[in-house]
N, C-alpha and C positions, 0 to 999 in steps of 0.2 A: 308439555315438556318442550323447552326451546331447542331449536335446531340451528346450528351454525354452519353456514356454507361458505367456504373459502374459495374466492374466485382467483384463479391463477391465470395471469395474462400470458399469451403466447410470446415467444421470444421475438423482439423487434429486429428488423434488418438494420444494419449500420448505415445511417444516413449522414451525408455531409450537412453542415449547418446551412440554413437557407441563405441565399445570396442577399446581400444588403440592398436597400432600395437604390443605392447609388450605382449598383452594377447593372440594373436594367430598369426600364420604365415603359409605361404605356402612355398613350395620349392623355388619358386622364391624369396620370401621375405628373406628366410634364406641366399640365395646367396648374395643378396644385402646387408644384414646386415653384413655378414662376410667381404665383400669388403669394407664397409663403416666404420666398427668398429675401425680400427687403426687410421683413420683420425679423427674420433670423439674423441677418447681418447686423441690424441695429442692436439686438440683444447681445450678440456675440462680441461686438466691438465697443459697446457703450462704456466699458471700463478701461478700454485700452487707449491711452493718450497718443500712441504712435500712429494710429489709423486716422487719416484725415480724408473726409469726403471730397472727391474731385470737384473743382469749380470750373464752370464753362462760361465763357464770355458770349453773351447774346448779341449777334450781329444782324442787323436788319437786312433782309434780302433786297438787292438793288432791283428796282423796277425796270423791266425791259422797255426799250423805246417803242412807242406805238408805230405800227407799220404806216408806210406812205399811202396817201389817198390823193389821187390825181384825176383831174378832168381835162380832156382835150377836146377842143371845138374847132370847127372850120367848115367851110362850104363843102358840098360834095366834090370829091376828087382833090381836096386840098393837101392830101398826103397823110391824113390821120392814121390810116391803117399801117403804112410803112413805118411811121415814127413810133406807133404803138408796139410794133414788133421789136424795134431796136430798144425801146425803153424797158419792155418786159424781159428781154434777154439780159440786160445789165442789172436791173433792179429787182427782178423776180416777182413783179406784181402780177395780179390776175387781170388779164385783159377782158373787159366786158364791153361788147359792142351792141348798142341799142338796135342798130340796123340788122345785125346778125340774129338777135333775139326775135325781132319781128319777122325776118325771112324764115326762120325756123318754125315760127307759129303758122305762117302762111303755108309752108310745105306740109305741115301736119294736117291741114284741111279743117282745122277747128273753126267754130263760129267766129271767134275773135280774129283768127287768121284771115278769114274771108273778108271781114269788115275792114281789117287793117289794109288789105290789098286794094280795096276800093279807094281808100284815101291816098295811098302811096301812088297809085296810077294817075291820080289827079295832081300829084306833087304837093299834096296838103299834109299837114301834121296829123298823125294818128291820134285819136282822142286820148286824153290823159287817163281815163278810167281803164284803158287797155294797156298802154305801155308803162305807166307808172308802176303798177304792181309787178310787171315782168322784171323791171330793173331793180325794184326794191327786193324782190325775192332773191335775185342773183347776188346783189350786194350783201345780203344777209347770210349767205352760205359760208361754211366754215373756212374754206380756202381763202375767200376774200377777206374775212375778218382776221385771219392769222397772218397772211402774207401781204396784205394791202391790195389796193385795187387801182386800176386805170380805166376810167369810164370814158368810152369813146363815142362822141357824137350825141351826147346827152348831158344836161337838159337842153331842149331846143326852144323853150318858151319860159317866160317868167313863172307861169303857173306850175310847170314841171319842176323848176328850181325851188319854188316854194314848197311843193309837195315833198321833195327830197329832204329839204331842211326840216320839215315837220317830222319826218321819219328818223332824223338824227344823222343824216349823211352830209357831211361838210368836208370839202376837199382842203388839202394843204396848199395846193397850187392849181390854178386854172390856166391852161395853155391855149392860146388862140393862134391858129395858122392862117395867115392872110395871103391870098393868091389872086392875081388879076382875073377877071371873069372870062376873058377869051381863052386863057390857058386852062381854066377849069373846064370849059366846054370841050376842049380838045382832049383833055384827060379822061373825061367821062365817056365820051363816044368811043374812045379807043380801048376802054377796059374790057377784059375778058376773064371769065372764071373757069378754072379747071374743076369740073364736077366731081372728080375722083379725090383730089387732094385738098380742094377748097382754096387753093392758092390763086391770087389775083395777078394777072399779067396785063401788059399794055402792048398793043401791036407795034407802037413806035418806041416807047421809052423802056419797056421791059418785056421784050418778046419771049415766047416760050423757048426752052432749051432744045427741044427736038421736034421733028415733024409729027411724030406720034402724038405728042402733047397738043401741038397746034391743031391737029385734026379734031380733037374732042372738046376744044374750048367752046364755051357758050357765052352769050351776052345776057346779063341780068335784065329783067323786064323794065327796071327803072333807070337803065343806063343809056337810054336813047337821048338824042339832042333835045327833042321836045320836052321830055320829062325832066331833063337836066335843067333847062331854063326855068321850068315851073318850080323846081326844088330850090334853085338859086334865089328866085323871087321870094319864096316863103322864108328862106334862111335870112335874107337881108332885112325882111320885115320884123324878124324876131330877135336878131342877134344883139342889138343894142340893149334891149330889155334884159336879156340873160346876163350880159356883161355887167350891167349895173348891180346885179345881185352878188357878184364876186369881184367887184372893182379893186378891192384892197389886196387881192392875191392873184391878180391876172398879169400874165406876161404875153405880149404880142410878138410873133415871130414871122418873118417873111418866108413863105413856103414855096416860092418859085426858084429857089436855089437847089443845089444838089442835096440828096438825102443826108449825106455825111455832114454837110455844112449846117443843115437844119438841126440835125441831132446834136451836133457839137454845142449849139446854143442852148438847146433844151438840157443837155447833160450838165452844162455849166450852171444853169439855174437850179437844177435839182441838187447838185453837189454843194452849192452855196447855201441852200436851204437846210440841208442835212448838217452842214458845219455849224450854222447858227443854232440849230436845235441841240447839237452836242455841247456847244459852249454854254447853253443856258440850262442844261440838265442838272439835277441834284448832285450826280456823281462828280461832274466837273466843277461845281461850285464848292464841294467839300474837299477836293483834292488840293 
């Protein structure tokens, strides 16, 4: 005998209709919505002639001008450091001094530093295998590549110049400061270093501001008259070979005038070069 059982559902509480998907979303919903939206728009408006897809004009981005790359050369105490300070202040270049890199290596007490000191004390050039990689690594750092660089006192031989070219480092301008030898010797012997700030003074031409600073000044080991003469001899033996590598971009400036006069001539050369670069850039040709 069949038995029939009737199931009676309990009364349901009155519920509001569920919120639409447009009223709330979860991260997954947002992704699906973004992926689905273009297709929905196309289906929704495919029959509507009044909806026109926006059109955008594609404009090529203007290439930024490459940063300046400058080399400055001259005998010891020709004023390179002073002019480098003025150049970097105006043009925002990264100042890279080969001499400072070597002195830092010597101060670290490394094997390369000890070897470099032996050569520097004799007034000789430090072997390329030591100094070239120091300079290359510094030129390759991000700040140098983005802001441009000012390489001070390097290269000092044709082999160093060749090595730099091999690594792809070519300057836009090569500045040479020329100073008579007797003035150079006087400048070298009178130079003093503040070991705290790293600032260079001269007992005659640029004395320290206070007695406190004067009391702590030291003389660099390679700033004696004997070593200065050896360095000048080495410089004179190599300078012509270096200049021949950059002959078409070299400017020679008399460095025995005031620092303001020397910088004015350098500034004029740099401004002229930048103006010529701007006149030949794609943006100027298309305007």
